[in-house]
C-alpha positions in Angstrom: -72.1 174.9 164.3 -71.6 171.3 163.1 -68.9 169.4 161.3 -70.8 169.6 158.1 -68.5 170.8 155.3 -65.3 170.2 157.4 -62.3 169.1 155.4 -58.7 168.8 156.7 -56.3 171.2 155.0 -54.2 169.2 152.5 -50.9 170.5 154.0 -52.0 169.4 157.5 -53.0 166.0 156.1 -49.6 165.7 154.4 -47.5 166.7 157.4 -49.3 164.7 160.1 -50.7 161.3 160.9 -54.0 160.6 162.7 -53.9 159.9 166.4 -57.5 160.1 167.6 -60.9 161.7 167.1 -61.8 163.8 170.1 -65.3 165.2 170.6 -64.4 168.5 168.8 -61.1 168.0 167.2 -59.2 165.6 165.0 -55.9 165.0 166.8 -52.8 164.4 164.6 -49.1 163.8 165.2 -46.7 166.1 163.3 -44.3 163.8 161.3 -41.2 165.3 162.8 -39.2 163.0 165.1 -37.2 166.0 166.5 -40.2 167.1 168.6 -43.2 165.2 170.0 -45.8 167.5 168.4 -49.6 167.2 168.2 -52.0 169.2 166.2 -55.7 169.7 167.1 -58.0 170.7 164.3 -61.6 171.5 165.3 -64.0 169.8 162.9 -65.8 173.0 162.0 -65.9 174.3 158.5 -64.4 177.7 157.7 -62.7 178.4 161.0 -59.6 180.5 161.0 -59.3 182.1 164.4 -60.2 180.7 167.9 -62.6 183.6 168.2 -64.5 182.1 165.2 -65.6 179.2 167.3 -68.8 179.3 169.4 -68.1 179.8 173.1 -68.7 176.1 174.0 -66.4 175.0 171.2 -63.7 177.4 172.5 -63.9 175.8 175.9 -63.9 172.3 174.4 -60.8 173.2 172.3 -58.8 174.2 175.4 -59.9 171.1 177.3 -58.8 169.0 174.4 -55.5 170.9 174.2 -54.9 170.2 177.9 -55.8 166.5 177.3 -53.3 166.4 174.3 -50.6 168.0 176.5 -51.2 165.4 179.2 -50.9 162.6 176.7 -47.6 164.0 175.4 -46.2 164.3 178.9 -47.3 160.7 179.7 -45.8 159.4 176.4 -42.3 160.6 177.0 -39.9 163.2 178.5 -41.1 166.8 178.5 -39.6 169.8 180.1 -42.1 172.3 178.8 -45.3 172.2 176.7 -45.6 174.8 174.0 -49.1 175.7 172.6 -49.6 177.8 169.6 -52.2 178.7 167.0 -50.3 180.5 164.3 -52.1 180.0 161.0 -49.7 182.0 158.9 -49.1 179.2 156.4 -52.2 177.0 156.9 -55.2 179.2 157.6 -57.5 176.5 158.8 -57.8 176.8 162.6 -55.4 174.4 164.3 -53.6 174.4 167.6 -50.1 173.0 168.1 -49.1 171.2 171.3 -45.4 170.6 171.4 -43.4 168.7 174.0 -40.1 170.4 174.4 -36.9 169.2 176.0 -34.0 171.3 177.1 -31.4 170.8 174.4 -33.8 169.7 171.6 -33.0 170.7 168.0 -34.6 174.2 168.5 -34.2 174.8 172.2 -34.7 177.4 173.6 -36.3 179.0 170.4 -39.6 178.0 168.8 -39.9 174.9 166.7 -41.6 176.7 163.8 -39.1 177.3 161.0 -36.3 175.5 162.8 -34.5 173.3 160.4 -36.0 170.5 158.3 -38.5 168.0 159.6 -37.1 164.6 160.2 -39.9 162.1 159.5 -40.4 159.3 162.1 -39.1 155.8 161.3 -42.3 153.7 161.1 -41.5 151.7 164.2 -40.8 154.8 166.3 -43.9 156.5 165.0 -46.1 153.5 165.7 -44.7 153.1 169.2 -45.3 156.8 170.0 -48.9 156.6 168.6 -49.6 153.6 170.8 -48.3 155.5 173.9 -50.3 158.6 173.0 -53.5 156.6 172.4 -53.1 154.7 175.7 -52.6 158.0 177.5 -55.7 159.5 175.9 -57.8 156.6 177.2 -57.1 157.6 180.8 
């Protein structure tokens, strides 16, 4: 399956900023300064569940999730990486990779539905994006 017909869900587009284009996924940063949080969206039209992807795309997705997690760990403190593919609000297939720290705003519970997002200040967001992009290059 190709990327033909792929369009990023408007809610994902509104809640995130672009980080990089990986071989399968567009990688985006959730605009919530409380948690370093990446979202991988496979550029495949009509995907809802991981099982909807071809086997080689499923393998690529997990490789890219691992790469995103490594970039988060390199970019700043991280006690635990959380991965999730919920899709209860946004049905388009996407995978969350969240760097958690003991004592963060939602610790030890999940980040989903925990308070209100606190958008990054432009300088902090740009600095994190630079660190993430540098980590992805290695």
